[in-house]
C-alpha positions in Angstrom: 113.0 21.2 157.5 116.7 21.7 157.7 117.3 18.9 155.2 114.8 20.4 152.8 116.5 23.8 153.1 119.9 22.2 152.5 118.6 20.4 149.4 117.0 23.6 148.0 120.2 25.6 148.6 122.2 23.0 146.6 119.6 22.7 143.9 119.3 26.5 143.5 123.0 26.9 143.3 123.3 24.2 140.7 120.3 25.5 138.7 121.8 29.0 138.7 125.1 27.7 137.4 123.5 25.5 134.7 121.1 28.3 133.5 124.0 30.8 133.3 126.2 28.4 131.3 123.4 27.5 129.0 122.5 31.1 128.3 126.1 32.1 127.8 126.8 29.2 125.5 123.7 30.0 123.4 124.7 33.7 123.2 128.3 32.9 122.3 127.2 30.5 119.5 124.9 33.2 118.2 127.5 35.9 118.3 130.4 33.9 117.0 129.1 31.0 115.0 132.5 30.6 113.2 134.1 29.5 116.5 131.9 26.4 116.8 131.5 25.5 113.1 135.1 24.6 112.5 136.1 21.2 111.2 139.2 21.2 113.4 137.1 21.3 116.6 136.4 24.3 118.8 138.3 27.5 118.2 140.7 28.6 120.8 138.8 31.8 121.4 135.6 29.8 122.2 137.5 27.6 124.6 138.9 30.5 126.6 135.6 32.4 126.7 133.9 29.2 127.7 136.3 28.7 130.6 135.8 32.3 131.7 132.0 32.2 131.8 132.0 28.7 133.3 134.1 30.1 136.2 131.7 33.0 136.7 128.6 30.8 136.5 130.1 28.5 139.1 130.9 31.4 141.3 127.3 32.6 141.0 126.1 29.1 141.9 128.3 29.0 145.0 127.1 32.5 146.0 123.4 31.5 145.7 124.0 28.3 147.6 125.7 30.1 150.5 123.0 32.8 150.4 120.2 30.2 150.7 121.9 27.9 153.2 120.6 29.0 156.7 122.9 26.7 158.7 126.5 26.4 158.0 126.7 27.8 154.5 130.3 26.8 154.0 129.4 23.1 154.2 126.7 23.6 151.6 129.2 25.4 149.3 131.7 22.6 149.7 129.0 20.0 149.0 128.1 21.8 145.8 131.8 22.0 144.8 132.1 18.2 145.2 129.0 17.6 143.1 130.2 20.0 140.4 133.7 18.3 140.5 132.2 14.9 140.1 129.9 16.0 137.3 132.7 17.8 135.4 134.9 14.7 135.7 132.1 12.5 134.4 131.5 14.9 131.5 135.3 14.9 130.7 135.4 11.1 130.7 132.3 10.9 128.5 133.6 13.4 125.9 137.2 12.3 125.8 138.6 12.5 122.3 136.1 15.2 121.2 137.9 18.1 122.9 141.5 18.8 123.9 142.4 17.1 127.2 143.8 20.3 128.6 140.4 22.0 128.1 138.6 19.2 129.8 141.0 19.2 132.8 140.7 23.0 133.0 136.9 22.7 133.2 137.2 20.0 135.9 139.5 22.3 137.9 137.8 25.7 137.3 134.2 24.9 138.1 134.7 23.8 141.7 137.1 26.6 142.4 134.5 29.0 141.0 131.9 27.5 143.4 134.2 28.0 146.3 135.1 31.5 145.3 131.4 32.5 145.0 130.6 30.9 148.3 133.4 32.7 150.1 132.3 36.0 148.5 128.9 35.5 150.0 130.3 34.5 153.4 132.4 37.7 153.3 129.3 39.7 152.5 127.5 38.1 155.4 130.4 39.0 157.7 131.2 35.4 158.5 134.7 35.7 157.0 
């Protein structure tokens, strides 16, 4: 039962993060279509807004993971951070050349930091920190 709860905590955190990023990306593309329809690649405004909501979505995912993890929530948050780091690195390697390298590196760094920040916020709310 403990393993199932751990898996569900990680899955819920990741699903929260993915859903928020998907919703924010769709909304941003609808609000500012000129930022994504450029021939020169992504507009600088889109990149910075994307980095911001990616961090916030990762923080929400870390918060949900820590909230759902009954035993040792910090370990679960760290596990989610490692998963997110690995997936962000794979995504950056897969799409190299399509986007600026500094943007890819920023996404690789920002998302696990966001997960940790959200997890620590929940731990503070629980009175653990």
